[in-house]
N, C-alpha and C positions, 0 to 999 in steps of 0.2 A: 258823321262818323262817331263823334264823341257821344252823341245821344244814344246810339246803338250800344256802345260799350257800357255807358252808364246804366242803360236798361238791363243789360246782361248781368252787371254786377248786382243791381237791385234784385233781380230775379233769383240769383244764386244766394244772396243773403236771406231772402224770404224763404227759400227752400231749406236753408240751414236752421231757421227758426222753428220749423215745424215739419212734420212728416207729410209726404205727398198726399194730396186729397183726391188723386185720380181714381181711387177705388172706393170713395165715400158713398157712391151710389149702388154698391153691391147690396142686393136684397138679403139682409141678414135673416129676416124671418123665413125666407124660403130655404135657407141653409139649415137653420135650426129645426125646421119641420121635416127635413129630408135626411133620414139617417145615413144614406149613402154619401151625400154631400158633406154632412157634418163629419163623418168618419174619414173622408178624404182630407179635410182640413186638419183634423186631429192627427192623422198619420203623417201629414206634412210637418206639423209642429214637433212631432215626436221622432222625426227622422226614420219613419217606418214606410214612407211612400213618397211618390212624386208630389211636387208643389205646383200650383198655378202661379201666375204672376202676382196676384194679390196675396196668395199664401206665402210666397217667398218674401214679399214686403213685410207681412205680418211677422214672420219668423225672424227676419232681420231686425225689426224694431222692437219686438216684444221685451227682450231683456232690458233695454234702455228705458222703455216706457214704464216698466215695473219699477226700475230704480228711481226714476224721477217723477213718479206718480202721474204719468201721462202729461207732463208739462208741455211737450211739443205736439200734443194731440189737438186736433180741431174739436170744437164742441160736439160735432156729429160723431167723430171717432171716440170721444170720451163716452158719449151716451151709448153708442153701439157696443163698446167694450164692456161697459157695465151690464148691458142687457144680455150679452153673450155669457159673461161670467155667471150672472145670476141664473140663467137658464141651465147652463152646464152643472152648476153647483146643485141645483134643485132636481134636475131631471136626468143627469148623467153623472152620478157621483163617482163612478169608477174612472171615467175620463178625467173628471176634475182632480182626483187624487193623483193620477199619472202626470197630468200637466203640472200640478203643484210640486210633485216630487222632482220634476225636471227643472222648472223655472223658479221655484221657491223652496229648495230642499231644507232650508233652515227656518222656514215660516217667518222670515224677516218681513216680507210685505204684508202678510196676513196680520202679524202682530202690530205693525204700523197702522194698518187700516182699522183694526179693532181699537187701538188707543185713540185714534182720531175720532172714531164714531162715539167712543165713550166720553169725549170732551164736549160733544154737541148737546 
């Protein structure tokens, strides 16, 4: 019995250290290459439409992950986030501007990223 309780506590502690990885196998490229799917995720994030389970998870964690530079992200989540942001920035600038105005209205995170990149 104690082993089960200990395992449950360890599992909860691990979940608090990072975001869930249950959506890590979502095919990011298929979303980015499909305007309808990309628009659905965008609408979810912007409170303009319904959200899937993974969209809700993203929407819930996005402000905190921006605030802490994705500190709780898995390596795959970090890589996927960077890929998505680069794609949207380059290929969907209007979407990027809207997302930025909602999630970084003062350019706090952009300035931080630029200062870090300038140090490298």
